[in-house]
C-alpha positions as protocol buffer text, in pm:
chain_id: "A"
residue {
  index: 1
  type: MET
  ca { x: 9 y: -12 z: 6 }
}
residue {
  index: 2
  type: LEU
  ca { x: 111 y: 355 z: -91 }
}
residue {
  index: 3
  type: ALA
  ca { x: 216 y: 585 z: 190 }
}
residue {
  index: 4
  type: THR
  ca { x: -53 y: 887 z: 214 }
}
residue {
  index: 5
  type: VAL
  ca { x: 75 y: 1261 z: 192 }
}
residue {
  index: 6
  type: ALA
  ca { x: -229 y: 1495 z: 291 }
}
residue {
  index: 7
  type: LEU
  ca { x: -160 y: 1819 z: 106 }
}
residue {
  index: 8
  type: THR
  ca { x: -314 y: 2175 z: 158 }
}
residue {
  index: 9
  type: GLY
  ca { x: -280 y: 2413 z: -115 }
}
residue {
  index: 10
  type: ALA
  ca { x: -306 y: 2147 z: -376 }
}
residue {
  index: 11
  type: THR
  ca { x: -450 y: 2373 z: -639 }
}
residue {
  index: 12
  type: GLY
  ca { x: -212 y: 2656 z: -641 }
}
residue {
  index: 13
  type: PHE
  ca { x: 95 y: 2726 z: -822 }
}
residue {
  index: 14
  type: ILE
  ca { x: 342 y: 2548 z: -581 }
}
residue {
  index: 15
  type: GLY
  ca { x: 70 y: 2291 z: -483 }
}
residue {
  index: 16
  type: ARG
  ca { x: 22 y: 2167 z: -843 }
}
residue {
  index: 17
  type: THR
  ca { x: 375 y: 2099 z: -901 }
}
residue {
  index: 18
  type: LEU
  ca { x: 416 y: 1920 z: -566 }
}
residue {
  index: 19
  type: VAL
  ca { x: 142 y: 1701 z: -626 }
}
residue {
  index: 20
  type: ARG
  ca { x: 291 y: 1575 z: -934 }
}
residue {
  index: 21
  type: ARG
  ca { x: 648 y: 1528 z: -802 }
}
residue {
  index: 22
  type: LEU
  ca { x: 487 y: 1363 z: -460 }
}
residue {
  index: 23
  type: GLN
  ca { x: 317 y: 1137 z: -712 }
}
residue {
  index: 24
  type: SER
  ca { x: 656 y: 1058 z: -916 }
}
residue {
  index: 25
  type: ALA
  ca { x: 807 y: 941 z: -586 }
}
residue {
  index: 26
  type: GLY
  ca { x: 526 y: 681 z: -524 }
}
residue {
  index: 27
  type: LEU
  ca { x: 326 y: 876 z: -288 }
}
residue {
  index: 28
  type: ARG
  ca { x: -56 y: 849 z: -266 }
}
residue {
  index: 29
  type: VAL
  ca { x: -214 y: 1235 z: -214 }
}
residue {
  index: 30
  type: ARG
  ca { x: -503 y: 1333 z: -54 }
}
residue {
  index: 31
  type: ALA
  ca { x: -561 y: 1697 z: -123 }
}
residue {
  index: 32
  type: LEU
  ca { x: -784 y: 1962 z: 86 }
}
residue {
  index: 33
  type: VAL
  ca { x: -988 y: 2136 z: -159 }
}
residue {
  index: 34
  type: ARG
  ca { x: -1186 y: 2455 z: -51 }
}
residue {
  index: 35
  type: PRO
  ca { x: -1559 y: 2491 z: -216 }
}
residue {
  index: 36
  type: THR
  ca { x: -1426 y: 2768 z: -440 }
}
residue {
  index: 37
  type: SER
  ca { x: -1134 y: 2542 z: -572 }
}
residue {
  index: 38
  type: ALA
  ca { x: -1358 y: 2241 z: -607 }
}
residue {
  index: 39
  type: ALA
  ca { x: -1365 y: 2268 z: -1026 }
}
residue {
  index: 40
  type: ALA
  ca { x: -990 y: 2297 z: -1024 }
}
residue {
  index: 41
  type: PRO
  ca { x: -809 y: 2046 z: -1218 }
}
residue {
  index: 42
  type: LEU
  ca { x: -566 y: 1826 z: -1036 }
}
residue {
  index: 43
  type: PRO
  ca { x: -352 y: 1514 z: -1152 }
}
residue {
  index: 44
  type: ALA
  ca { x: -529 y: 1165 z: -1181 }
}
residue {
  index: 45
  type: GLY
  ca { x: -523 y: 951 z: -857 }
}
residue {
  index: 46
  type: VAL
  ca { x: -543 y: 1265 z: -600 }
}
residue {
  index: 47
  type: GLU
  ca { x: -787 y: 1223 z: -342 }
}
residue {
  index: 48
  type: ARG
  ca { x: -1022 y: 1503 z: -281 }
}
residue {
  index: 49
  type: VAL
  ca { x: -1107 y: 1608 z: 63 }
}
residue {
  index: 50
  type: PRO
  ca { x: -1375 y: 1876 z: 32 }
}
residue {
  index: 51
  type: GLY
  ca { x: -1316 y: 2161 z: 339 }
}
residue {
  index: 52
  type: SER
  ca { x: -1087 y: 2436 z: 440 }
}
residue {
  index: 53
  type: LEU
  ca { x: -829 y: 2513 z: 725 }
}
residue {
  index: 54
  type: GLN
  ca { x: -1130 y: 2687 z: 923 }
}
residue {
  index: 55
  type: ASP
  ca { x: -1289 y: 2348 z: 936 }
}
residue {
  index: 56
  type: ALA
  ca { x: -1155 y: 2098 z: 1193 }
}
residue {
  index: 57
  type: GLU
  ca { x: -1371 y: 1809 z: 1087 }
}
residue {
  index: 58
  type: SER
  ca { x: -1251 y: 1845 z: 718 }
}
residue {
  index: 59
  type: LEU
  ca { x: -895 y: 1864 z: 841 }
}
residue {
  index: 60
  type: GLY
  ca { x: -924 y: 1550 z: 1070 }
}
residue {
  index: 61
  type: ARG
  ca { x: -1045 y: 1359 z: 729 }
}
residue {
  index: 62
  type: LEU
  ca { x: -759 y: 1487 z: 577 }
}
residue {
  index: 63
  type: VAL
  ca { x: -499 y: 1360 z: 794 }
}
residue {
  index: 64
  type: ARG
  ca { x: -650 y: 1032 z: 893 }
}
residue {
  index: 65
  type: GLY
  ca { x: -432 y: 722 z: 826 }
}
residue {
  index: 66
  type: ALA
  ca { x: -158 y: 994 z: 660 }
}
residue {
  index: 67
  type: GLN
  ca { x: 204 y: 913 z: 712 }
}
residue {
  index: 68
  type: ALA
  ca { x: 293 y: 1261 z: 622 }
}
residue {
  index: 69
  type: VAL
  ca { x: 123 y: 1639 z: 594 }
}
residue {
  index: 70
  type: VAL
  ca { x: 263 y: 1902 z: 355 }
}
residue {
  index: 71
  type: HIS
  ca { x: 91 y: 2245 z: 420 }
}
residue {
  index: 72
  type: CYS
  ca { x: 122 y: 2434 z: 131 }
}
residue {
  index: 73
  type: ALA
  ca { x: -192 y: 2673 z: 147 }
}
residue {
  index: 74
  type: GLY
  ca { x: -143 y: 3030 z: 253 }
}
residue {
  index: 75
  type: ALA
  ca { x: -291 y: 3379 z: 252 }
}
residue {
  index: 76
  type: VAL
  ca { x: -92 y: 3635 z: 42 }
}
residue {
  index: 77
  type: ARG
  ca { x: -294 y: 3889 z: -21 }
}
residue {
  index: 78
  type: GLY
  ca { x: -407 y: 4164 z: 253 }
}
residue {
  index: 79
  type: ALA
  ca { x: -278 y: 4454 z: 432 }
}
residue {
  index: 80
  type: SER
  ca { x: -392 y: 4372 z: 781 }
}
residue {
  index: 81
  type: ALA
  ca { x: -321 y: 4094 z: 1073 }
}
residue {
  index: 82
  type: GLY
  ca { x: -699 y: 4006 z: 989 }
}
residue {
  index: 83
  type: ASP
  ca { x: -644 y: 3926 z: 647 }
}
residue {
  index: 84
  type: PHE
  ca { x: -341 y: 3677 z: 696 }
}
residue {
  index: 85
  type: ASP
  ca { x: -393 y: 3545 z: 1038 }
}
residue {
  index: 86
  type: PRO
  ca { x: -733 y: 3336 z: 1000 }
}
residue {
  index: 87
  type: VAL
  ca { x: -529 y: 3092 z: 717 }
}
residue {
  index: 88
  type: ASN
  ca { x: -153 y: 3165 z: 806 }
}
residue {
  index: 89
  type: VAL
  ca { x: -191 y: 3153 z: 1180 }
}
residue {
  index: 90
  type: GLU
  ca { x: -497 y: 3002 z: 1309 }
}
residue {
  index: 91
  type: GLY
  ca { x: -506 y: 2722 z: 1014 }
}
residue {
  index: 92
  type: VAL
  ca { x: -162 y: 2604 z: 1086 }
}
residue {
  index: 93
  type: ALA
  ca { x: -286 y: 2568 z: 1436 }
}
residue {
  index: 94
  type: ARG
  ca { x: -600 y: 2368 z: 1343 }
}
residue {
  index: 95
  type: LEU
  ca { x: -378 y: 2150 z: 1108 }
}
residue {
  index: 96
  type: ALA
  ca { x: -122 y: 2087 z: 1381 }
}
residue {
  index: 97
  type: CYS
  ca { x: -435 y: 1988 z: 1628 }
}
residue {
  index: 98
  type: ALA
  ca { x: -579 y: 1767 z: 1366 }
}
residue {
  index: 99
  type: THR
  ca { x: -224 y: 1579 z: 1350 }
}
residue {
  index: 100
  type: MET
  ca { x: -199 y: 1559 z: 1741 }
}
residue {
  index: 101
  type: ALA
  ca { x: -540 y: 1350 z: 1736 }
}
residue {
  index: 102
  type: GLU
  ca { x: -394 y: 1090 z: 1524 }
}
residue {
  index: 103
  type: PRO
  ca { x: -289 y: 735 z: 1687 }
}
residue {
  index: 104
  type: ALA
  ca { x: 58 y: 773 z: 1524 }
}
residue {
  index: 105
  type: PRO
  ca { x: 65 y: 1166 z: 1430 }
}
residue {
  index: 106
  type: PRO
  ca { x: 237 y: 1216 z: 1084 }
}
residue {
  index: 107
  type: ALA
  ca { x: 490 y: 1479 z: 1023 }
}
residue {
  index: 108
  type: ILE
  ca { x: 401 y: 1806 z: 866 }
}
residue {
  index: 109
  type: VAL
  ca { x: 621 y: 1974 z: 614 }
}
residue {
  index: 110
  type: HIS
  ca { x: 510 y: 2374 z: 648 }
}
residue {
  index: 111
  type: LEU
  ca { x: 583 y: 2589 z: 364 }
}
residue {
  index: 112
  type: SER
  ca { x: 660 y: 2932 z: 500 }
}
residue {
  index: 113
  type: SER
  ca { x: 848 y: 3207 z: 380 }
}
residue {
  index: 114
  type: LEU
  ca { x: 1137 y: 3399 z: 389 }
}
residue {
  index: 115
  type: ALA
  ca { x: 952 y: 3675 z: 505 }
}
residue {
  index: 116
  type: ALA
  ca { x: 918 y: 3531 z: 816 }
}
residue {
  index: 117
  type: ARG
  ca { x: 1272 y: 3622 z: 908 }
}
residue {
  index: 118
  type: HIS
  ca { x: 1159 y: 3992 z: 960 }
}
residue {
  index: 119
  type: PRO
  ca { x: 810 y: 4007 z: 1118 }
}
residue {
  index: 120
  type: GLU
  ca { x: 821 y: 4359 z: 1195 }
}
residue {
  index: 121
  type: LEU
  ca { x: 816 y: 4442 z: 822 }
}
residue {
  index: 122
  type: SER
  ca { x: 426 y: 4336 z: 726 }
}
residue {
  index: 123
  type: ALA
  ca { x: 155 y: 4157 z: 868 }
}
residue {
  index: 124
  type: TYR
  ca { x: 198 y: 3916 z: 602 }
}
residue {
  index: 125
  type: ALA
  ca { x: 572 y: 3874 z: 753 }
}
residue {
  index: 126
  type: ALA
  ca { x: 428 y: 3843 z: 1108 }
}
residue {
  index: 127
  type: SER
  ca { x: 165 y: 3619 z: 1029 }
}
residue {
  index: 128
  type: LYS
  ca { x: 414 y: 3344 z: 900 }
}
residue {
  index: 129
  type: ARG
  ca { x: 632 y: 3375 z: 1209 }
}
residue {
  index: 130
  type: VAL
  ca { x: 343 y: 3346 z: 1422 }
}
residue {
  index: 131
  type: GLY
  ca { x: 253 y: 3026 z: 1202 }
}
residue {
  index: 132
  type: GLU
  ca { x: 573 y: 2876 z: 1223 }
}
residue {
  index: 133
  type: GLN
  ca { x: 543 y: 2907 z: 1656 }
}
residue {
  index: 134
  type: ALA
  ca { x: 202 y: 2752 z: 1626 }
}
residue {
  index: 135
  type: LEU
  ca { x: 323 y: 2442 z: 1416 }
}
residue {
  index: 136
  type: CYS
  ca { x: 579 y: 2345 z: 1701 }
}
residue {
  index: 137
  type: ALA
  ca { x: 284 y: 2235 z: 1906 }
}
residue {
  index: 138
  type: ALA
  ca { x: 310 y: 1942 z: 1681 }
}
residue {
  index: 139
  type: PRO
  ca { x: 500 y: 1589 z: 1747 }
}
residue {
  index: 140
  type: ALA
  ca { x: 727 y: 1592 z: 1439 }
}
residue {
  index: 141
  type: TRP
  ca { x: 729 y: 1896 z: 1216 }
}
residue {
  index: 142
  type: THR
  ca { x: 974 y: 2070 z: 948 }
}
residue {
  index: 143
  type: VAL
  ca { x: 947 y: 2453 z: 864 }
}
residue {
  index: 144
  type: LEU
  ca { x: 1047 y: 2534 z: 493 }
}
residue {
  index: 145
  type: ARG
  ca { x: 1138 y: 2922 z: 430 }
}
residue {
  index: 146
  type: PRO
  ca { x: 1128 y: 2949 z: 33 }
}
residue {
  index: 147
  type: PRO
  ca { x: 1259 y: 3289 z: -94 }
}
residue {
  index: 148
  type: ALA
  ca { x: 1086 y: 3411 z: -433 }
}
residue {
  index: 149
  type: VAL
  ca { x: 933 y: 3122 z: -595 }
}
residue {
  index: 150
  type: TYR
  ca { x: 890 y: 3130 z: -986 }
}
residue {
  index: 151
  type: GLY
  ca { x: 788 y: 2922 z: -1277 }
}
residue {
  index: 152
  type: PRO
  ca { x: 511 y: 2871 z: -1532 }
}
residue {
  index: 153
  type: GLY
  ca { x: 171 y: 2962 z: -1358 }
}
residue {
  index: 154
  type: ASP
  ca { x: 337 y: 3182 z: -1110 }
}
residue {
  index: 155
  type: ARG
  ca { x: 130 y: 3512 z: -1044 }
}
residue {
  index: 156
  type: GLU
  ca { x: 378 y: 3703 z: -858 }
}
residue {
  index: 157
  type: LEU
  ca { x: 685 y: 3722 z: -1061 }
}
residue {
  index: 158
  type: LEU
  ca { x: 585 y: 3612 z: -1374 }
}
residue {
  index: 159
  type: PRO
  ca { x: 424 y: 3982 z: -1455 }
}
residue {
  index: 160
  type: LEU
  ca { x: 742 y: 4131 z: -1385 }
}
residue {
  index: 161
  type: LEU
  ca { x: 954 y: 3867 z: -1605 }
}
residue {
  index: 162
  type: ARG
  ca { x: 694 y: 3924 z: -1907 }
}
residue {
  index: 163
  type: TRP
  ca { x: 773 y: 4308 z: -1883 }
}
residue {
  index: 164
  type: MET
  ca { x: 1129 y: 4221 z: -1915 }
}
residue {
  index: 165
  type: ALA
  ca { x: 1076 y: 3958 z: -2221 }
}
residue {
  index: 166
  type: ARG
  ca { x: 878 y: 4281 z: -2375 }
}
residue {
  index: 167
  type: GLY
  ca { x: 1198 y: 4509 z: -2335 }
}
residue {
  index: 168
  type: ILE
  ca { x: 1116 y: 4703 z: -2022 }
}
residue {
  index: 169
  type: ALA
  ca { x: 1231 y: 4618 z: -1668 }
}
residue {
  index: 170
  type: PRO
  ca { x: 1072 y: 4830 z: -1370 }
}
residue {
  index: 171
  type: MET
  ca { x: 1381 y: 4820 z: -1111 }
}
residue {
  index: 172
  type: VAL
  ca { x: 1239 y: 4778 z: -794 }
}
residue {
  index: 173
  type: GLY
  ca { x: 1414 y: 4738 z: -456 }
}
residue {
  index: 174
  type: PRO
  ca { x: 1709 y: 4899 z: -308 }
}
residue {
  index: 175
  type: ARG
  ca { x: 2023 y: 4948 z: -578 }
}
residue {
  index: 176
  type: ARG
  ca { x: 2248 y: 4750 z: -358 }
}
residue {
  index: 177
  type: GLY
  ca { x: 1952 y: 4499 z: -241 }
}
residue {
  index: 178
  type: ARG
  ca { x: 2037 y: 4112 z: -288 }
}
residue {
  index: 179
  type: PHE
  ca { x: 1798 y: 3846 z: -303 }
}
residue {
  index: 180
  type: SER
  ca { x: 1750 y: 3444 z: -382 }
}
residue {
  index: 181
  type: LEU
  ca { x: 1554 y: 3273 z: -616 }
}
residue {
  index: 182
  type: ILE
  ca { x: 1416 y: 2927 z: -655 }
}
residue {
  index: 183
  type: TYR
  ca { x: 1243 y: 2733 z: -950 }
}
residue {
  index: 184
  type: VAL
  ca { x: 935 y: 2567 z: -844 }
}
residue {
  index: 185
  type: ASP
  ca { x: 1030 y: 2242 z: -962 }
}
residue {
  index: 186
  type: ASP
  ca { x: 1342 y: 2236 z: -740 }
}
residue {
  index: 187
  type: LEU
  ca { x: 1120 y: 2337 z: -438 }
}
residue {
  index: 188
  type: ALA
  ca { x: 895 y: 2044 z: -474 }
}
residue {
  index: 189
  type: GLU
  ca { x: 1190 y: 1800 z: -509 }
}
residue {
  index: 190
  type: ALA
  ca { x: 1308 y: 1971 z: -181 }
}
residue {
  index: 191
  type: VAL
  ca { x: 1010 y: 1916 z: -13 }
}
residue {
  index: 192
  type: THR
  ca { x: 951 y: 1573 z: -130 }
}
residue {
  index: 193
  type: ARG
  ca { x: 1282 y: 1459 z: 22 }
}
residue {
  index: 194
  type: LEU
  ca { x: 1156 y: 1648 z: 360 }
}
residue {
  index: 195
  type: VAL
  ca { x: 827 y: 1437 z: 376 }
}
residue {
  index: 196
  type: LEU
  ca { x: 1076 y: 1102 z: 321 }
}
residue {
  index: 197
  type: MET
  ca { x: 1246 y: 1182 z: 594 }
}
residue {
  index: 198
  type: GLY
  ca { x: 975 y: 1266 z: 870 }
}
residue {
  index: 199
  type: GLY
  ca { x: 985 y: 1540 z: 1106 }
}
residue {
  index: 200
  type: THR
  ca { x: 1335 y: 1706 z: 1174 }
}
residue {
  index: 201
  type: GLY
  ca { x: 1180 y: 1990 z: 1418 }
}
residue {
  index: 202
  type: ARG
  ca { x: 1421 y: 2210 z: 1206 }
}
residue {
  index: 203
  type: VAL
  ca { x: 1378 y: 2538 z: 1014 }
}
residue {
  index: 204
  type: PHE
  ca { x: 1524 y: 2512 z: 682 }
}
residue {
  index: 205
  type: GLU
  ca { x: 1604 y: 2807 z: 402 }
}
residue {
  index: 206
  type: LEU
  ca { x: 1676 y: 2733 z: 26 }
}
residue {
  index: 207
  type: ASP
  ca { x: 1761 y: 2849 z: -300 }
}
residue {
  index: 208
  type: ASP
  ca { x: 1876 y: 2792 z: -640 }
}
residue {
  index: 209
  type: GLY
  ca { x: 2251 y: 2769 z: -555 }
}
residue {
  index: 210
  type: GLN
  ca { x: 2375 y: 3123 z: -659 }
}
residue {
  index: 211
  type: PRO
  ca { x: 2633 y: 3218 z: -449 }
}
residue {
  index: 212
  type: SER
  ca { x: 2515 y: 3568 z: -261 }
}
residue {
  index: 213
  type: GLY
  ca { x: 2198 y: 3578 z: -467 }
}
residue {
  index: 214
  type: TYR
  ca { x: 2075 y: 3805 z: -712 }
}
residue {
  index: 215
  type: ALA
  ca { x: 2069 y: 4177 z: -771 }
}
residue {
  index: 216
  type: MET
  ca { x: 1796 y: 4308 z: -988 }
}
residue {
  index: 217
  type: ASP
  ca { x: 2044 y: 4351 z: -1256 }
}
residue {
  index: 218
  type: ASP
  ca { x: 2146 y: 4018 z: -1263 }
}
residue {
  index: 219
  type: VAL
  ca { x: 1778 y: 3913 z: -1350 }
}
residue {
  index: 220
  type: VAL
  ca { x: 1752 y: 4176 z: -1626 }
}
residue {
  index: 221
  type: ALA
  ca { x: 2079 y: 4071 z: -1762 }
}
residue {
  index: 222
  type: ALA
  ca { x: 1921 y: 3701 z: -1791 }
}
residue {
  index: 223
  type: ALA
  ca { x: 1642 y: 3805 z: -1946 }
}
residue {
  index: 224
  type: GLU
  ca { x: 1854 y: 4026 z: -2182 }
}
residue {
  index: 225
  type: ARG
  ca { x: 2036 y: 3676 z: -2291 }
}
residue {
  index: 226
  type: TYR
  ca { x: 1639 y: 3507 z: -2274 }
}
residue {
  index: 227
  type: ARG
  ca { x: 1535 y: 3770 z: -2534 }
}
residue {
  index: 228
  type: GLY
  ca { x: 1823 y: 3862 z: -2719 }
}
residue {
  index: 229
  type: ARG
  ca { x: 1801 y: 4217 z: -2704 }
}
residue {
  index: 230
  type: ALA
  ca { x: 1875 y: 4493 z: -2446 }
}
residue {
  index: 231
  type: ILE
  ca { x: 1659 y: 4597 z: -2199 }
}
residue {
  index: 232
  type: VAL
  ca { x: 1547 y: 4937 z: -2103 }
}
residue {
  index: 233
  type: ARG
  ca { x: 1576 y: 4990 z: -1723 }
}
residue {
  index: 234
  type: VAL
  ca { x: 1276 y: 5184 z: -1561 }
}
residue {
  index: 235
  type: PRO
  ca { x: 1385 y: 5275 z: -1178 }
}
residue {
  index: 236
  type: VAL
  ca { x: 1108 y: 5288 z: -961 }
}
residue {
  index: 237
  type: PRO
  ca { x: 1140 y: 5488 z: -639 }
}
residue {
  index: 238
  type: GLU
  ca { x: 1045 y: 5355 z: -301 }
}
residue {
  index: 239
  type: SER
  ca { x: 808 y: 5652 z: -261 }
}
residue {
  index: 240
  type: LEU
  ca { x: 635 y: 5619 z: -596 }
}
residue {
  index: 241
  type: LEU
  ca { x: 567 y: 5246 z: -529 }
}
residue {
  index: 242
  type: GLY
  ca { x: 452 y: 5341 z: -148 }
}
residue {
  index: 243
  type: GLY
  ca { x: 209 y: 5584 z: -303 }
}
residue {
  index: 244
  type: LEU
  ca { x: 102 y: 5334 z: -511 }
}
residue {
  index: 245
  type: ALA
  ca { x: 43 y: 5081 z: -271 }
}
residue {
  index: 246
  type: TRP
  ca { x: -175 y: 5310 z: -46 }
}
residue {
  index: 247
  type: LEU
  ca { x: -387 y: 5389 z: -348 }
}
residue {
  index: 248
  type: ASN
  ca { x: -418 y: 5016 z: -423 }
}
residue {
  index: 249
  type: VAL
  ca { x: -537 y: 4912 z: -51 }
}
residue {
  index: 250
  type: VAL
  ca { x: -808 y: 5202 z: -76 }
}
residue {
  index: 251
  type: GLY
  ca { x: -932 y: 5036 z: -430 }
}
residue {
  index: 252
  type: ALA
  ca { x: -932 y: 4721 z: -288 }
}
residue {
  index: 253
  type: ARG
  ca { x: -1140 y: 4811 z: 7 }
}
residue {
  index: 254
  type: ILE
  ca { x: -1395 y: 5009 z: -205 }
}
residue {
  index: 255
  type: ARG
  ca { x: -1410 y: 4709 z: -427 }
}
residue {
  index: 256
  type: GLY
  ca { x: -1450 y: 4433 z: -144 }
}
residue {
  index: 257
  type: ARG
  ca { x: -1099 y: 4286 z: -246 }
}
residue {
  index: 258
  type: ALA
  ca { x: -779 y: 4204 z: -68 }
}
residue {
  index: 259
  type: PRO
  ca { x: -488 y: 4402 z: -197 }
}
residue {
  index: 260
  type: MET
  ca { x: -147 y: 4237 z: -324 }
}
residue {
  index: 261
  type: LEU
  ca { x: 57 y: 4564 z: -341 }
}
residue {
  index: 262
  type: THR
  ca { x: 62 y: 4699 z: 0 }
}
residue {
  index: 263
  type: PRO
  ca { x: 289 y: 4922 z: 232 }
}
residue {
  index: 264
  type: GLY
  ca { x: 411 y: 4627 z: 413 }
}
residue {
  index: 265
  type: LYS
  ca { x: 454 y: 4473 z: 61 }
}
residue {
  index: 266
  type: VAL
  ca { x: 682 y: 4757 z: -11 }
}
residue {
  index: 267
  type: ARG
  ca { x: 908 y: 4764 z: 314 }
}
residue {
  index: 268
  type: GLU
  ca { x: 933 y: 4370 z: 204 }
}
residue {
  index: 269
  type: ILE
  ca { x: 1069 y: 4451 z: -155 }
}
residue {
  index: 270
  type: PHE
  ca { x: 1285 y: 4737 z: -35 }
}
residue {
  index: 271
  type: HIS
  ca { x: 1450 y: 4540 z: 250 }
}
residue {
  index: 272
  type: PRO
  ca { x: 1839 y: 4511 z: 143 }
}
residue {
  index: 273
  type: GLU
  ca { x: 1902 y: 4140 z: 220 }
}
residue {
  index: 274
  type: TRP
  ca { x: 1705 y: 3830 z: 139 }
}
residue {
  index: 275
  type: THR
  ca { x: 1981 y: 3590 z: 58 }
}
residue {
  index: 276
  type: CYS
  ca { x: 1947 y: 3235 z: 189 }
}
residue {
  index: 277
  type: ASP
  ca { x: 2205 y: 2950 z: 227 }
}
residue {
  index: 278
  type: ASN
  ca { x: 2141 y: 2566 z: 119 }
}
residue {
  index: 279
  type: THR
  ca { x: 2409 y: 2428 z: 316 }
}
residue {
  index: 280
  type: ALA
  ca { x: 2192 y: 2292 z: 630 }
}
residue {
  index: 281
  type: LEU
  ca { x: 1906 y: 2161 z: 403 }
}
residue {
  index: 282
  type: ALA
  ca { x: 2188 y: 1984 z: 178 }
}
residue {
  index: 283
  type: ASP
  ca { x: 2345 y: 1825 z: 440 }
}
residue {
  index: 284
  type: ALA
  ca { x: 2019 y: 1720 z: 581 }
}
residue {
  index: 285
  type: THR
  ca { x: 1863 y: 1540 z: 296 }
}
residue {
  index: 286
  type: GLY
  ca { x: 2120 y: 1543 z: 3 }
}
residue {
  index: 287
  type: TRP
  ca { x: 1912 y: 1773 z: -222 }
}
residue {
  index: 288
  type: ARG
  ca { x: 2079 y: 2003 z: -457 }
}
residue {
  index: 289
  type: PRO
  ca { x: 1930 y: 2266 z: -693 }
}
residue {
  index: 290
  type: ARG
  ca { x: 1928 y: 2178 z: -1068 }
}
residue {
  index: 291
  type: ILE
  ca { x: 1783 y: 2486 z: -1230 }
}
residue {
  index: 292
  type: ARG
  ca { x: 1951 y: 2807 z: -1243 }
}
residue {
  index: 293
  type: LEU
  ca { x: 1827 y: 3128 z: -1345 }
}
residue {
  index: 294
  type: ASP
  ca { x: 1880 y: 3150 z: -1727 }
}
residue {
  index: 295
  type: GLU
  ca { x: 1707 y: 2800 z: -1764 }
}
residue {
  index: 296
  type: GLY
  ca { x: 1440 y: 2876 z: -1507 }
}
residue {
  index: 297
  type: LEU
  ca { x: 1357 y: 3168 z: -1734 }
}
residue {
  index: 298
  type: ARG
  ca { x: 1342 y: 2982 z: -2064 }
}
residue {
  index: 299
  type: ARG
  ca { x: 1114 y: 2722 z: -1893 }
}
residue {
  index: 300
  type: THR
  ca { x: 894 y: 3020 z: -1717 }
}
residue {
  index: 301
  type: LEU
  ca { x: 860 y: 3241 z: -2012 }
}
residue {
  index: 302
  type: GLY
  ca { x: 813 y: 2962 z: -2268 }
}
residue {
  index: 303
  type: GLY
  ca { x: 580 y: 2801 z: -2064 }
}
residue {
  index: 304
  type: ALA
  ca { x: 386 y: 3090 z: -2018 }
}
residue {
  index: 305
  type: ALA
  ca { x: 364 y: 3153 z: -2380 }
}
residue {
  index: 306
  type: ALA
  ca { x: 257 y: 2791 z: -2452 }
}
residue {
  index: 307
  type: GLY
  ca { x: -27 y: 2805 z: -2197 }
}
residue {
  index: 308
  type: ALA
  ca { x: -131 y: 3104 z: -2364 }
}
residue {
  index: 309
  type: ARG
  ca { x: -165 y: 2999 z: -2668 }
}
residue {
  index: 310
  type: THR
  ca { x: -338 y: 2687 z: -2556 }
}
residue {
  index: 311
  type: LEU
  ca { x: -604 y: 2902 z: -2368 }
}
residue {
  index: 312
  type: GLU
  ca { x: -647 y: 3083 z: -2726 }
}
residue {
  index: 313
  type: GLY
  ca { x: -723 y: 2757 z: -2857 }
}
residue {
  index: 314
  type: VAL
  ca { x: -995 y: 2643 z: -2614 }
}
residue {
  index: 315
  type: GLY
  ca { x: -1105 y: 2969 z: -2573 }
}
residue {
  index: 316
  type: SER
  ca { x: -1148 y: 3029 z: -2155 }
}
residue {
  index: 317
  type: CYS
  ca { x: -1007 y: 2900 z: -1874 }
}
residue {
  index: 318
  type: ARG
  ca { x: -1100 y: 2919 z: -1470 }
}
residue {
  index: 319
  type: ARG
  ca { x: -829 y: 3085 z: -1256 }
}
residue {
  index: 320
  type: THR
  ca { x: -712 y: 2932 z: -949 }
}
residue {
  index: 321
  type: GLU
  ca { x: -579 y: 3071 z: -633 }
}
residue {
  index: 322
  type: ILE
  ca { x: -360 y: 2920 z: -367 }
}
residue {
  index: 323
  type: SER
  ca { x: -584 y: 2767 z: -126 }
}
């Protein structure tokens, strides 16, 4: 009988890739699916459990008899603790409680965020840090803090990369700032290895192996190599982005929607140091990243273009969010 992995966030950008990787490792996937994502496609063989992180009964069904749990779901849009905490804090606590009710509690691998390093920057970052602390009540756990994740289907970095592919690069962030990146397939491989290990009681960071990370100029240079032509760099001052963030928050409130660009997000963007070190994760699991930026851009932008052509052929497609 195949080992069962319970998964939240299976219909999101990272979750879809993770489902395929877990299945390729010979694992059976059971996914929590919100009512709003019920029509979202999932690979064959995935067992669906209708419910949400707010519903303790559905979480109990999700983890029952599972050998491991991967918590991939997260709230990423919002401006206040009230937008983030119900999912990123309370949802994690409920999931931990559900595992503790099992006779043999499964180990939890929790995909947090590198933003949890600096909870003072934003309500999102604070919610990710407190969510990590809530997880520690579980008997067996591992926290993984990825940096910016990209790949086909991404909604956060892909618009910026598409602008670069068209020849315009908005230069956001501090001039001397450094940051790490990770391609989604490499992240899925790291999670799978942690699942197979069981709980470690540790917090790991990971990236694509680029020493000292990247500056924005490095990303633009890679996009120029992909494009085969120069790209115009357009500086975006922090004051301008901050003003746009406030306007976006006001507009989102009027429309009754959760904003993506907020003053807190601007503080995250302009924080000067977001680089990672793979040493601890590699020593513990043997994992090594395979996809560097040039190859990742080729796969991301090529995959996005192929996806757009497919959508043109079929007419329309329902979009899904990370659950």
